[in-house]
mmJSON file of the N, C-alpha and C atoms, coordinates in Angstrom:
{"data_MODEL":{"atom_site":{
"group_PDB":["ATOM","ATOM","ATOM","ATOM","ATOM","ATOM","ATOM","ATOM","ATOM","ATOM","ATOM","ATOM","ATOM","ATOM","ATOM","ATOM","ATOM","ATOM","ATOM","ATOM","ATOM","ATOM","ATOM","ATOM","ATOM","ATOM","ATOM","ATOM","ATOM","ATOM","ATOM","ATOM","ATOM","ATOM","ATOM","ATOM","ATOM","ATOM","ATOM","ATOM","ATOM","ATOM","ATOM","ATOM","ATOM","ATOM","ATOM","ATOM","ATOM","ATOM","ATOM","ATOM","ATOM","ATOM","ATOM","ATOM","ATOM","ATOM","ATOM","ATOM","ATOM","ATOM","ATOM","ATOM","ATOM","ATOM","ATOM","ATOM","ATOM","ATOM","ATOM","ATOM","ATOM","ATOM","ATOM","ATOM","ATOM","ATOM","ATOM","ATOM","ATOM","ATOM","ATOM","ATOM","ATOM","ATOM","ATOM","ATOM","ATOM","ATOM","ATOM","ATOM","ATOM","ATOM","ATOM","ATOM","ATOM","ATOM","ATOM","ATOM","ATOM","ATOM","ATOM","ATOM","ATOM","ATOM","ATOM","ATOM","ATOM","ATOM","ATOM","ATOM","ATOM","ATOM","ATOM","ATOM","ATOM","ATOM","ATOM","ATOM","ATOM","ATOM","ATOM","ATOM","ATOM","ATOM","ATOM","ATOM","ATOM","ATOM","ATOM","ATOM","ATOM","ATOM","ATOM","ATOM","ATOM","ATOM","ATOM","ATOM","ATOM","ATOM","ATOM","ATOM","ATOM","ATOM","ATOM","ATOM","ATOM","ATOM","ATOM","ATOM","ATOM","ATOM","ATOM","ATOM","ATOM","ATOM","ATOM","ATOM","ATOM","ATOM","ATOM","ATOM","ATOM","ATOM","ATOM","ATOM","ATOM","ATOM","ATOM","ATOM","ATOM","ATOM","ATOM","ATOM","ATOM","ATOM","ATOM","ATOM","ATOM","ATOM","ATOM","ATOM","ATOM","ATOM","ATOM","ATOM","ATOM","ATOM","ATOM","ATOM","ATOM","ATOM","ATOM","ATOM","ATOM","ATOM","ATOM","ATOM","ATOM","ATOM","ATOM","ATOM","ATOM","ATOM","ATOM","ATOM","ATOM","ATOM","ATOM","ATOM","ATOM","ATOM","ATOM","ATOM","ATOM","ATOM","ATOM","ATOM","ATOM","ATOM","ATOM","ATOM","ATOM"],
"id":[1,2,3,4,5,6,7,8,9,10,11,12,13,14,15,16,17,18,19,20,21,22,23,24,25,26,27,28,29,30,31,32,33,34,35,36,37,38,39,40,41,42,43,44,45,46,47,48,49,50,51,52,53,54,55,56,57,58,59,60,61,62,63,64,65,66,67,68,69,70,71,72,73,74,75,76,77,78,79,80,81,82,83,84,85,86,87,88,89,90,91,92,93,94,95,96,97,98,99,100,101,102,103,104,105,106,107,108,109,110,111,112,113,114,115,116,117,118,119,120,121,122,123,124,125,126,127,128,129,130,131,132,133,134,135,136,137,138,139,140,141,142,143,144,145,146,147,148,149,150,151,152,153,154,155,156,157,158,159,160,161,162,163,164,165,166,167,168,169,170,171,172,173,174,175,176,177,178,179,180,181,182,183,184,185,186,187,188,189,190,191,192,193,194,195,196,197,198,199,200,201,202,203,204,205,206,207,208,209,210,211,212,213,214,215,216,217,218,219,220,221,222,223,224,225],
"type_symbol":["N","C","C","N","C","C","N","C","C","N","C","C","N","C","C","N","C","C","N","C","C","N","C","C","N","C","C","N","C","C","N","C","C","N","C","C","N","C","C","N","C","C","N","C","C","N","C","C","N","C","C","N","C","C","N","C","C","N","C","C","N","C","C","N","C","C","N","C","C","N","C","C","N","C","C","N","C","C","N","C","C","N","C","C","N","C","C","N","C","C","N","C","C","N","C","C","N","C","C","N","C","C","N","C","C","N","C","C","N","C","C","N","C","C","N","C","C","N","C","C","N","C","C","N","C","C","N","C","C","N","C","C","N","C","C","N","C","C","N","C","C","N","C","C","N","C","C","N","C","C","N","C","C","N","C","C","N","C","C","N","C","C","N","C","C","N","C","C","N","C","C","N","C","C","N","C","C","N","C","C","N","C","C","N","C","C","N","C","C","N","C","C","N","C","C","N","C","C","N","C","C","N","C","C","N","C","C","N","C","C","N","C","C","N","C","C","N","C","C","N","C","C","N","C","C"],
"label_atom_id":["N","CA","C","N","CA","C","N","CA","C","N","CA","C","N","CA","C","N","CA","C","N","CA","C","N","CA","C","N","CA","C","N","CA","C","N","CA","C","N","CA","C","N","CA","C","N","CA","C","N","CA","C","N","CA","C","N","CA","C","N","CA","C","N","CA","C","N","CA","C","N","CA","C","N","CA","C","N","CA","C","N","CA","C","N","CA","C","N","CA","C","N","CA","C","N","CA","C","N","CA","C","N","CA","C","N","CA","C","N","CA","C","N","CA","C","N","CA","C","N","CA","C","N","CA","C","N","CA","C","N","CA","C","N","CA","C","N","CA","C","N","CA","C","N","CA","C","N","CA","C","N","CA","C","N","CA","C","N","CA","C","N","CA","C","N","CA","C","N","CA","C","N","CA","C","N","CA","C","N","CA","C","N","CA","C","N","CA","C","N","CA","C","N","CA","C","N","CA","C","N","CA","C","N","CA","C","N","CA","C","N","CA","C","N","CA","C","N","CA","C","N","CA","C","N","CA","C","N","CA","C","N","CA","C","N","CA","C","N","CA","C","N","CA","C","N","CA","C","N","CA","C","N","CA","C","N","CA","C","N","CA","C"],
"label_alt_id":[null,null,null,null,null,null,null,null,null,null,null,null,null,null,null,null,null,null,null,null,null,null,null,null,null,null,null,null,null,null,null,null,null,null,null,null,null,null,null,null,null,null,null,null,null,null,null,null,null,null,null,null,null,null,null,null,null,null,null,null,null,null,null,null,null,null,null,null,null,null,null,null,null,null,null,null,null,null,null,null,null,null,null,null,null,null,null,null,null,null,null,null,null,null,null,null,null,null,null,null,null,null,null,null,null,null,null,null,null,null,null,null,null,null,null,null,null,null,null,null,null,null,null,null,null,null,null,null,null,null,null,null,null,null,null,null,null,null,null,null,null,null,null,null,null,null,null,null,null,null,null,null,null,null,null,null,null,null,null,null,null,null,null,null,null,null,null,null,null,null,null,null,null,null,null,null,null,null,null,null,null,null,null,null,null,null,null,null,null,null,null,null,null,null,null,null,null,null,null,null,null,null,null,null,null,null,null,null,null,null,null,null,null,null,null,null,null,null,null,null,null,null,null,null,null],
"label_comp_id":["MET","MET","MET","LEU","LEU","LEU","HIS","HIS","HIS","ILE","ILE","ILE","PRO","PRO","PRO","HIS","HIS","HIS","ILE","ILE","ILE","LEU","LEU","LEU","GLN","GLN","GLN","LYS","LYS","LYS","TYR","TYR","TYR","ILE","ILE","ILE","ARG","ARG","ARG","LEU","LEU","LEU","ALA","ALA","ALA","LYS","LYS","LYS","LEU","LEU","LEU","GLU","GLU","GLU","GLY","GLY","GLY","PHE","PHE","PHE","SER","SER","SER","ALA","ALA","ALA","HIS","HIS","HIS","ASP","ASP","ASP","LEU","LEU","LEU","ARG","ARG","ARG","HIS","HIS","HIS","ARG","ARG","ARG","PHE","PHE","PHE","GLY","GLY","GLY","TYR","TYR","TYR","VAL","VAL","VAL","MET","MET","MET","ALA","ALA","ALA","GLU","GLU","GLU","ARG","ARG","ARG","THR","THR","THR","PRO","PRO","PRO","LEU","LEU","LEU","HIS","HIS","HIS","ARG","ARG","ARG","LEU","LEU","LEU","ALA","ALA","ALA","GLN","GLN","GLN","ILE","ILE","ILE","MET","MET","MET","GLY","GLY","GLY","HIS","HIS","HIS","ASP","ASP","ASP","ASN","ASN","ASN","LEU","LEU","LEU","ASN","ASN","ASN","THR","THR","THR","THR","THR","THR","MET","MET","MET","ILE","ILE","ILE","TYR","TYR","TYR","VAL","VAL","VAL","ARG","ARG","ARG","ALA","ALA","ALA","THR","THR","THR","GLN","GLN","GLN","GLU","GLU","GLU","ASP","ASP","ASP","LEU","LEU","LEU","GLN","GLN","GLN","GLY","GLY","GLY","GLU","GLU","GLU","VAL","VAL","VAL","GLU","GLU","GLU","LYS","LYS","LYS","ILE","ILE","ILE","ALA","ALA","ALA","TRP","TRP","TRP","ASN","ASN","ASN"],
"label_asym_id":["A","A","A","A","A","A","A","A","A","A","A","A","A","A","A","A","A","A","A","A","A","A","A","A","A","A","A","A","A","A","A","A","A","A","A","A","A","A","A","A","A","A","A","A","A","A","A","A","A","A","A","A","A","A","A","A","A","A","A","A","A","A","A","A","A","A","A","A","A","A","A","A","A","A","A","A","A","A","A","A","A","A","A","A","A","A","A","A","A","A","A","A","A","A","A","A","A","A","A","A","A","A","A","A","A","A","A","A","A","A","A","A","A","A","A","A","A","A","A","A","A","A","A","A","A","A","A","A","A","A","A","A","A","A","A","A","A","A","A","A","A","A","A","A","A","A","A","A","A","A","A","A","A","A","A","A","A","A","A","A","A","A","A","A","A","A","A","A","A","A","A","A","A","A","A","A","A","A","A","A","A","A","A","A","A","A","A","A","A","A","A","A","A","A","A","A","A","A","A","A","A","A","A","A","A","A","A","A","A","A","A","A","A","A","A","A","A","A","A","A","A","A","A","A","A"],
"label_entity_id":["1","1","1","1","1","1","1","1","1","1","1","1","1","1","1","1","1","1","1","1","1","1","1","1","1","1","1","1","1","1","1","1","1","1","1","1","1","1","1","1","1","1","1","1","1","1","1","1","1","1","1","1","1","1","1","1","1","1","1","1","1","1","1","1","1","1","1","1","1","1","1","1","1","1","1","1","1","1","1","1","1","1","1","1","1","1","1","1","1","1","1","1","1","1","1","1","1","1","1","1","1","1","1","1","1","1","1","1","1","1","1","1","1","1","1","1","1","1","1","1","1","1","1","1","1","1","1","1","1","1","1","1","1","1","1","1","1","1","1","1","1","1","1","1","1","1","1","1","1","1","1","1","1","1","1","1","1","1","1","1","1","1","1","1","1","1","1","1","1","1","1","1","1","1","1","1","1","1","1","1","1","1","1","1","1","1","1","1","1","1","1","1","1","1","1","1","1","1","1","1","1","1","1","1","1","1","1","1","1","1","1","1","1","1","1","1","1","1","1","1","1","1","1","1","1"],
"label_seq_id":[1,1,1,2,2,2,3,3,3,4,4,4,5,5,5,6,6,6,7,7,7,8,8,8,9,9,9,10,10,10,11,11,11,12,12,12,13,13,13,14,14,14,15,15,15,16,16,16,17,17,17,18,18,18,19,19,19,20,20,20,21,21,21,22,22,22,23,23,23,24,24,24,25,25,25,26,26,26,27,27,27,28,28,28,29,29,29,30,30,30,31,31,31,32,32,32,33,33,33,34,34,34,35,35,35,36,36,36,37,37,37,38,38,38,39,39,39,40,40,40,41,41,41,42,42,42,43,43,43,44,44,44,45,45,45,46,46,46,47,47,47,48,48,48,49,49,49,50,50,50,51,51,51,52,52,52,53,53,53,54,54,54,55,55,55,56,56,56,57,57,57,58,58,58,59,59,59,60,60,60,61,61,61,62,62,62,63,63,63,64,64,64,65,65,65,66,66,66,67,67,67,68,68,68,69,69,69,70,70,70,71,71,71,72,72,72,73,73,73,74,74,74,75,75,75],
"pdbx_PDB_ins_code":[null,null,null,null,null,null,null,null,null,null,null,null,null,null,null,null,null,null,null,null,null,null,null,null,null,null,null,null,null,null,null,null,null,null,null,null,null,null,null,null,null,null,null,null,null,null,null,null,null,null,null,null,null,null,null,null,null,null,null,null,null,null,null,null,null,null,null,null,null,null,null,null,null,null,null,null,null,null,null,null,null,null,null,null,null,null,null,null,null,null,null,null,null,null,null,null,null,null,null,null,null,null,null,null,null,null,null,null,null,null,null,null,null,null,null,null,null,null,null,null,null,null,null,null,null,null,null,null,null,null,null,null,null,null,null,null,null,null,null,null,null,null,null,null,null,null,null,null,null,null,null,null,null,null,null,null,null,null,null,null,null,null,null,null,null,null,null,null,null,null,null,null,null,null,null,null,null,null,null,null,null,null,null,null,null,null,null,null,null,null,null,null,null,null,null,null,null,null,null,null,null,null,null,null,null,null,null,null,null,null,null,null,null,null,null,null,null,null,null,null,null,null,null,null,null],
"Cartn_x":[-106.782,-108.072,-108.546,-109.883,-110.456,-111.023,-110.865,-111.426,-112.777,-113.656,-114.945,-114.957,-114.138,-114.122,-113.869,-112.954,-112.652,-113.802,-114.519,-115.746,-116.812,-117.03,-118.057,-117.672,-116.399,-116.002,-116.329,-116.164,-116.537,-117.989,-118.872,-120.29,-120.74,-120.049,-120.253,-119.999,-118.829,-118.447,-119.52,-119.934,-120.88,-122.233,-122.641,-123.801,-123.719,-122.492,-122.172,-122.594,-122.206,-122.494,-121.205,-121.172,-119.961,-119.854,-118.738,-118.577,-118.994,-119.297,-119.747,-118.611,-118.49,-117.404,-117.833,-117.088,-117.39,-117.457,-116.596,-116.666,-117.972,-118.599,-119.923,-120.87,-120.832,-121.677,-121.459,-120.173,-119.837,-120.525,-120.417,-121.085,-122.593,-123.144,-124.614,-125.02,-124.219,-124.462,-124.45,-123.485,-123.333,-124.527,-124.967,-126.118,-127.397,-127.67,-128.922,-128.927,-127.756,-127.668,-127.824,-127.378,-127.411,-128.845,-129.743,-131.173,-131.743,-131.185,-131.817,-130.843,-129.577,-128.585,-127.849,-127.634,-126.938,-125.517,-125.069,-123.809,-122.633,-122.537,-121.479,-121.48,-122.634,-122.653,-122.257,-122.74,-122.426,-120.906,-120.287,-118.849,-118.154,-118.714,-118.03,-118.342,-119.52,-119.865,-118.936,-118.679,-117.856,-116.35,-115.975,-114.529,-113.878,-114.599,-114.001,-113.727,-112.603,-112.234,-112.721,-112.996,-113.371,-114.757,-115.654,-117.016,-116.898,-115.835,-115.731,-115.517,-114.835,-114.672,-116.056,-116.828,-118.116,-119.01,-118.92,-119.722,-119.466,-118.253,-117.997,-118.916,-119.217,-120.004,-121.504,-121.984,-123.408,-123.996,-123.262,-123.771,-124.831,-125.891,-126.938,-126.469,-127.09,-126.876,-127.827,-127.609,-128.54,-129.913,-130.029,-131.414,-132.055,-131.302,-131.841,-132.388,-131.603,-132.0,-133.281,-133.204,-134.375,-135.634,-135.499,-136.622,-137.183,-136.402,-136.802,-137.501,-136.97,-137.657,-139.095,-139.18,-140.412,-141.454,-141.023,-141.95,-142.705,-142.137,-142.667,-144.044,-145.002,-146.355,-146.319,-146.44,-146.302,-147.646,-148.638,-149.944,-150.01],
"Cartn_y":[-21.619,-22.222,-22.042,-21.593,-21.498,-22.807,-22.988,-24.193,-23.842,-24.818,-24.573,-23.85,-24.284,-23.526,-22.033,-21.675,-20.23,-19.561,-20.168,-19.583,-19.378,-20.436,-20.348,-19.285,-19.137,-18.148,-16.686,-16.539,-15.241,-14.931,-15.871,-15.647,-15.601,-16.31,-16.322,-14.884,-14.32,-12.955,-11.931,-12.053,-11.14,-11.256,-12.477,-12.606,-12.16,-11.864,-11.449,-12.542,-13.777,-14.876,-15.162,-14.399,-14.553,-15.867,-16.432,-17.726,-18.964,-18.711,-19.832,-20.126,-21.417,-21.776,-22.818,-22.95,-24.082,-25.433,-25.535,-26.842,-27.126,-26.067,-26.177,-26.756,-26.337,-26.892,-28.381,-28.795,-30.294,-31.001,-30.485,-31.152,-31.225,-30.182,-30.14,-31.132,-31.182,-32.18,-33.621,-33.952,-35.216,-35.592,-34.615,-34.852,-35.101,-34.227,-34.418,-35.682,-35.926,-37.126,-38.451,-38.363,-39.576,-39.972,-38.964,-39.28,-40.174,-40.297,-41.006,-41.852,-41.916,-42.683,-43.615,-44.871,-45.785,-45.258,-45.346,-44.782,-45.253,-46.464,-46.937,-46.238,-45.956,-45.216,-43.765,-43.181,-41.771,-41.628,-42.59,-42.548,-42.452,-43.28,-43.328,-41.987,-41.431,-40.175,-39.067,-39.084,-38.047,-38.281,-39.464,-39.79,-40.328,-40.891,-41.454,-42.92,-43.323,-44.759,-45.381,-44.583,-45.107,-44.489,-45.366,-44.863,-44.029,-44.111,-43.272,-41.817,-41.608,-40.292,-39.726,-40.531,-40.131,-39.794,-40.482,-40.275,-38.876,-38.318,-36.955,-35.96,-36.245,-35.294,-35.481,-36.433,-36.673,-36.294,-35.645,-35.24,-34.128,-34.179,-33.205,-31.91,-30.835,-29.494,-29.322,-28.435,-28.121,-27.852,-27.111,-26.842,-28.082,-29.03,-30.33,-31.072,-31.117,-31.867,-31.224,-29.864,-29.222,-29.513,-29.544,-29.802,-31.222,-32.182,-33.529,-33.5,-32.795,-32.792,-32.151,-31.136,-30.441,-31.255,-32.315,-33.223,-34.134,-34.34,-35.254,-34.775,-35.597,-35.287,-35.592,-34.644,-34.721,-35.004,-35.506,-35.704,-37.048],
"Cartn_z":[-174.557,-174.5,-173.068,-172.906,-171.563,-171.078,-169.841,-169.19,-168.592,-168.529,-167.932,-166.676,-165.622,-164.333,-164.428,-165.438,-165.619,-166.243,-167.121,-167.727,-166.688,-165.837,-164.795,-163.768,-163.429,-162.471,-162.945,-164.237,-164.872,-164.625,-164.859,-164.728,-163.187,-162.358,-160.934,-160.399,-160.856,-160.496,-161.027,-162.284,-162.846,-162.078,-161.592,-160.864,-159.455,-158.986,-157.611,-156.601,-156.92,-155.98,-155.223,-154.148,-153.301,-152.629,-152.524,-151.843,-152.644,-153.926,-154.777,-155.79,-156.116,-157.059,-158.046,-159.082,-160.079,-159.443,-158.414,-157.703,-156.996,-156.439,-155.861,-156.908,-158.183,-159.216,-159.407,-159.234,-159.346,-158.204,-157.033,-155.866,-156.055,-156.546,-156.737,-157.888,-158.91,-159.965,-159.44,-158.643,-158.018,-157.165,-156.36,-155.524,-156.284,-157.244,-157.969,-158.801,-159.412,-160.211,-159.413,-158.172,-157.267,-156.954,-157.04,-156.737,-157.856,-159.01,-160.104,-160.9,-160.485,-161.127,-160.217,-160.525,-159.647,-159.405,-158.183,-157.798,-158.673,-159.07,-159.84,-161.23,-161.758,-163.047,-162.884,-161.734,-161.438,-161.335,-160.69,-160.551,-161.919,-162.797,-164.164,-164.856,-164.783,-165.335,-164.838,-163.521,-162.9,-163.002,-163.614,-163.775,-162.506,-161.669,-160.375,-160.486,-160.083,-159.966,-158.724,-157.753,-156.395,-155.996,-155.572,-155.132,-153.893,-153.081,-151.937,-152.376,-153.473,-154.033,-154.492,-155.08,-155.573,-154.308,-153.245,-152.095,-151.545,-151.735,-151.254,-151.947,-153.234,-153.996,-153.892,-153.231,-153.129,-151.784,-150.957,-149.7,-149.863,-149.04,-149.135,-148.434,-148.937,-148.32,-147.1,-146.249,-145.148,-145.715,-146.808,-147.393,-147.854,-148.385,-148.793,-147.559,-146.574,-145.386,-144.711,-144.644,-144.146,-144.954,-146.233,-147.077,-146.798,-146.497,-146.196,-144.873,-143.914,-142.592,-142.745,-143.467,-143.687,-144.37,-145.086,-145.769,-144.78,-143.587,-142.642,-142.136,-142.156,-141.676,-140.131,-139.324,-137.871,-137.195,-137.92,-137.363,-136.619],
"occupancy":[1.0,1.0,1.0,1.0,1.0,1.0,1.0,1.0,1.0,1.0,1.0,1.0,1.0,1.0,1.0,1.0,1.0,1.0,1.0,1.0,1.0,1.0,1.0,1.0,1.0,1.0,1.0,1.0,1.0,1.0,1.0,1.0,1.0,1.0,1.0,1.0,1.0,1.0,1.0,1.0,1.0,1.0,1.0,1.0,1.0,1.0,1.0,1.0,1.0,1.0,1.0,1.0,1.0,1.0,1.0,1.0,1.0,1.0,1.0,1.0,1.0,1.0,1.0,1.0,1.0,1.0,1.0,1.0,1.0,1.0,1.0,1.0,1.0,1.0,1.0,1.0,1.0,1.0,1.0,1.0,1.0,1.0,1.0,1.0,1.0,1.0,1.0,1.0,1.0,1.0,1.0,1.0,1.0,1.0,1.0,1.0,1.0,1.0,1.0,1.0,1.0,1.0,1.0,1.0,1.0,1.0,1.0,1.0,1.0,1.0,1.0,1.0,1.0,1.0,1.0,1.0,1.0,1.0,1.0,1.0,1.0,1.0,1.0,1.0,1.0,1.0,1.0,1.0,1.0,1.0,1.0,1.0,1.0,1.0,1.0,1.0,1.0,1.0,1.0,1.0,1.0,1.0,1.0,1.0,1.0,1.0,1.0,1.0,1.0,1.0,1.0,1.0,1.0,1.0,1.0,1.0,1.0,1.0,1.0,1.0,1.0,1.0,1.0,1.0,1.0,1.0,1.0,1.0,1.0,1.0,1.0,1.0,1.0,1.0,1.0,1.0,1.0,1.0,1.0,1.0,1.0,1.0,1.0,1.0,1.0,1.0,1.0,1.0,1.0,1.0,1.0,1.0,1.0,1.0,1.0,1.0,1.0,1.0,1.0,1.0,1.0,1.0,1.0,1.0,1.0,1.0,1.0,1.0,1.0,1.0,1.0,1.0,1.0,1.0,1.0,1.0,1.0,1.0,1.0,1.0,1.0,1.0,1.0,1.0,1.0],
"B_iso_or_equiv":[0.0,0.0,0.0,0.0,0.0,0.0,0.0,0.0,0.0,0.0,0.0,0.0,0.0,0.0,0.0,0.0,0.0,0.0,0.0,0.0,0.0,0.0,0.0,0.0,0.0,0.0,0.0,0.0,0.0,0.0,0.0,0.0,0.0,0.0,0.0,0.0,0.0,0.0,0.0,0.0,0.0,0.0,0.0,0.0,0.0,0.0,0.0,0.0,0.0,0.0,0.0,0.0,0.0,0.0,0.0,0.0,0.0,0.0,0.0,0.0,0.0,0.0,0.0,0.0,0.0,0.0,0.0,0.0,0.0,0.0,0.0,0.0,0.0,0.0,0.0,0.0,0.0,0.0,0.0,0.0,0.0,0.0,0.0,0.0,0.0,0.0,0.0,0.0,0.0,0.0,0.0,0.0,0.0,0.0,0.0,0.0,0.0,0.0,0.0,0.0,0.0,0.0,0.0,0.0,0.0,0.0,0.0,0.0,0.0,0.0,0.0,0.0,0.0,0.0,0.0,0.0,0.0,0.0,0.0,0.0,0.0,0.0,0.0,0.0,0.0,0.0,0.0,0.0,0.0,0.0,0.0,0.0,0.0,0.0,0.0,0.0,0.0,0.0,0.0,0.0,0.0,0.0,0.0,0.0,0.0,0.0,0.0,0.0,0.0,0.0,0.0,0.0,0.0,0.0,0.0,0.0,0.0,0.0,0.0,0.0,0.0,0.0,0.0,0.0,0.0,0.0,0.0,0.0,0.0,0.0,0.0,0.0,0.0,0.0,0.0,0.0,0.0,0.0,0.0,0.0,0.0,0.0,0.0,0.0,0.0,0.0,0.0,0.0,0.0,0.0,0.0,0.0,0.0,0.0,0.0,0.0,0.0,0.0,0.0,0.0,0.0,0.0,0.0,0.0,0.0,0.0,0.0,0.0,0.0,0.0,0.0,0.0,0.0,0.0,0.0,0.0,0.0,0.0,0.0,0.0,0.0,0.0,0.0,0.0,0.0],
"pdbx_formal_charge":[null,null,null,null,null,null,null,null,null,null,null,null,null,null,null,null,null,null,null,null,null,null,null,null,null,null,null,null,null,null,null,null,null,null,null,null,null,null,null,null,null,null,null,null,null,null,null,null,null,null,null,null,null,null,null,null,null,null,null,null,null,null,null,null,null,null,null,null,null,null,null,null,null,null,null,null,null,null,null,null,null,null,null,null,null,null,null,null,null,null,null,null,null,null,null,null,null,null,null,null,null,null,null,null,null,null,null,null,null,null,null,null,null,null,null,null,null,null,null,null,null,null,null,null,null,null,null,null,null,null,null,null,null,null,null,null,null,null,null,null,null,null,null,null,null,null,null,null,null,null,null,null,null,null,null,null,null,null,null,null,null,null,null,null,null,null,null,null,null,null,null,null,null,null,null,null,null,null,null,null,null,null,null,null,null,null,null,null,null,null,null,null,null,null,null,null,null,null,null,null,null,null,null,null,null,null,null,null,null,null,null,null,null,null,null,null,null,null,null,null,null,null,null,null,null],
"auth_seq_id":[1,1,1,2,2,2,3,3,3,4,4,4,5,5,5,6,6,6,7,7,7,8,8,8,9,9,9,10,10,10,11,11,11,12,12,12,13,13,13,14,14,14,15,15,15,16,16,16,17,17,17,18,18,18,19,19,19,20,20,20,21,21,21,22,22,22,23,23,23,24,24,24,25,25,25,26,26,26,27,27,27,28,28,28,29,29,29,30,30,30,31,31,31,32,32,32,33,33,33,34,34,34,35,35,35,36,36,36,37,37,37,38,38,38,39,39,39,40,40,40,41,41,41,42,42,42,43,43,43,44,44,44,45,45,45,46,46,46,47,47,47,48,48,48,49,49,49,50,50,50,51,51,51,52,52,52,53,53,53,54,54,54,55,55,55,56,56,56,57,57,57,58,58,58,59,59,59,60,60,60,61,61,61,62,62,62,63,63,63,64,64,64,65,65,65,66,66,66,67,67,67,68,68,68,69,69,69,70,70,70,71,71,71,72,72,72,73,73,73,74,74,74,75,75,75],
"auth_comp_id":["MET","MET","MET","LEU","LEU","LEU","HIS","HIS","HIS","ILE","ILE","ILE","PRO","PRO","PRO","HIS","HIS","HIS","ILE","ILE","ILE","LEU","LEU","LEU","GLN","GLN","GLN","LYS","LYS","LYS","TYR","TYR","TYR","ILE","ILE","ILE","ARG","ARG","ARG","LEU","LEU","LEU","ALA","ALA","ALA","LYS","LYS","LYS","LEU","LEU","LEU","GLU","GLU","GLU","GLY","GLY","GLY","PHE","PHE","PHE","SER","SER","SER","ALA","ALA","ALA","HIS","HIS","HIS","ASP","ASP","ASP","LEU","LEU","LEU","ARG","ARG","ARG","HIS","HIS","HIS","ARG","ARG","ARG","PHE","PHE","PHE","GLY","GLY","GLY","TYR","TYR","TYR","VAL","VAL","VAL","MET","MET","MET","ALA","ALA","ALA","GLU","GLU","GLU","ARG","ARG","ARG","THR","THR","THR","PRO","PRO","PRO","LEU","LEU","LEU","HIS","HIS","HIS","ARG","ARG","ARG","LEU","LEU","LEU","ALA","ALA","ALA","GLN","GLN","GLN","ILE","ILE","ILE","MET","MET","MET","GLY","GLY","GLY","HIS","HIS","HIS","ASP","ASP","ASP","ASN","ASN","ASN","LEU","LEU","LEU","ASN","ASN","ASN","THR","THR","THR","THR","THR","THR","MET","MET","MET","ILE","ILE","ILE","TYR","TYR","TYR","VAL","VAL","VAL","ARG","ARG","ARG","ALA","ALA","ALA","THR","THR","THR","GLN","GLN","GLN","GLU","GLU","GLU","ASP","ASP","ASP","LEU","LEU","LEU","GLN","GLN","GLN","GLY","GLY","GLY","GLU","GLU","GLU","VAL","VAL","VAL","GLU","GLU","GLU","LYS","LYS","LYS","ILE","ILE","ILE","ALA","ALA","ALA","TRP","TRP","TRP","ASN","ASN","ASN"],
"auth_asym_id":["A","A","A","A","A","A","A","A","A","A","A","A","A","A","A","A","A","A","A","A","A","A","A","A","A","A","A","A","A","A","A","A","A","A","A","A","A","A","A","A","A","A","A","A","A","A","A","A","A","A","A","A","A","A","A","A","A","A","A","A","A","A","A","A","A","A","A","A","A","A","A","A","A","A","A","A","A","A","A","A","A","A","A","A","A","A","A","A","A","A","A","A","A","A","A","A","A","A","A","A","A","A","A","A","A","A","A","A","A","A","A","A","A","A","A","A","A","A","A","A","A","A","A","A","A","A","A","A","A","A","A","A","A","A","A","A","A","A","A","A","A","A","A","A","A","A","A","A","A","A","A","A","A","A","A","A","A","A","A","A","A","A","A","A","A","A","A","A","A","A","A","A","A","A","A","A","A","A","A","A","A","A","A","A","A","A","A","A","A","A","A","A","A","A","A","A","A","A","A","A","A","A","A","A","A","A","A","A","A","A","A","A","A","A","A","A","A","A","A","A","A","A","A","A","A"],
"auth_atom_id":["N","CA","C","N","CA","C","N","CA","C","N","CA","C","N","CA","C","N","CA","C","N","CA","C","N","CA","C","N","CA","C","N","CA","C","N","CA","C","N","CA","C","N","CA","C","N","CA","C","N","CA","C","N","CA","C","N","CA","C","N","CA","C","N","CA","C","N","CA","C","N","CA","C","N","CA","C","N","CA","C","N","CA","C","N","CA","C","N","CA","C","N","CA","C","N","CA","C","N","CA","C","N","CA","C","N","CA","C","N","CA","C","N","CA","C","N","CA","C","N","CA","C","N","CA","C","N","CA","C","N","CA","C","N","CA","C","N","CA","C","N","CA","C","N","CA","C","N","CA","C","N","CA","C","N","CA","C","N","CA","C","N","CA","C","N","CA","C","N","CA","C","N","CA","C","N","CA","C","N","CA","C","N","CA","C","N","CA","C","N","CA","C","N","CA","C","N","CA","C","N","CA","C","N","CA","C","N","CA","C","N","CA","C","N","CA","C","N","CA","C","N","CA","C","N","CA","C","N","CA","C","N","CA","C","N","CA","C","N","CA","C","N","CA","C","N","CA","C","N","CA","C","N","CA","C","N","CA","C","N","CA","C"],
"pdbx_PDB_model_num":[1,1,1,1,1,1,1,1,1,1,1,1,1,1,1,1,1,1,1,1,1,1,1,1,1,1,1,1,1,1,1,1,1,1,1,1,1,1,1,1,1,1,1,1,1,1,1,1,1,1,1,1,1,1,1,1,1,1,1,1,1,1,1,1,1,1,1,1,1,1,1,1,1,1,1,1,1,1,1,1,1,1,1,1,1,1,1,1,1,1,1,1,1,1,1,1,1,1,1,1,1,1,1,1,1,1,1,1,1,1,1,1,1,1,1,1,1,1,1,1,1,1,1,1,1,1,1,1,1,1,1,1,1,1,1,1,1,1,1,1,1,1,1,1,1,1,1,1,1,1,1,1,1,1,1,1,1,1,1,1,1,1,1,1,1,1,1,1,1,1,1,1,1,1,1,1,1,1,1,1,1,1,1,1,1,1,1,1,1,1,1,1,1,1,1,1,1,1,1,1,1,1,1,1,1,1,1,1,1,1,1,1,1,1,1,1,1,1,1,1,1,1,1,1,1]
}}}
């Protein structure tokens, strides 16, 4: 039986996305879901017993942070 990470790795290779992993998708999922889901519920969805573990997955990327800075009206 194939596991989801193995299936994703196949398509990541086919798409030639170097340096990208199935785990990166888990991080992105956590970050996006954290914008609209209470943290305690997200922890349950992700199978975490500890909110600190969930916090690891909800960190913004540099691109996300840059986007937030660009939203600032500097007038």
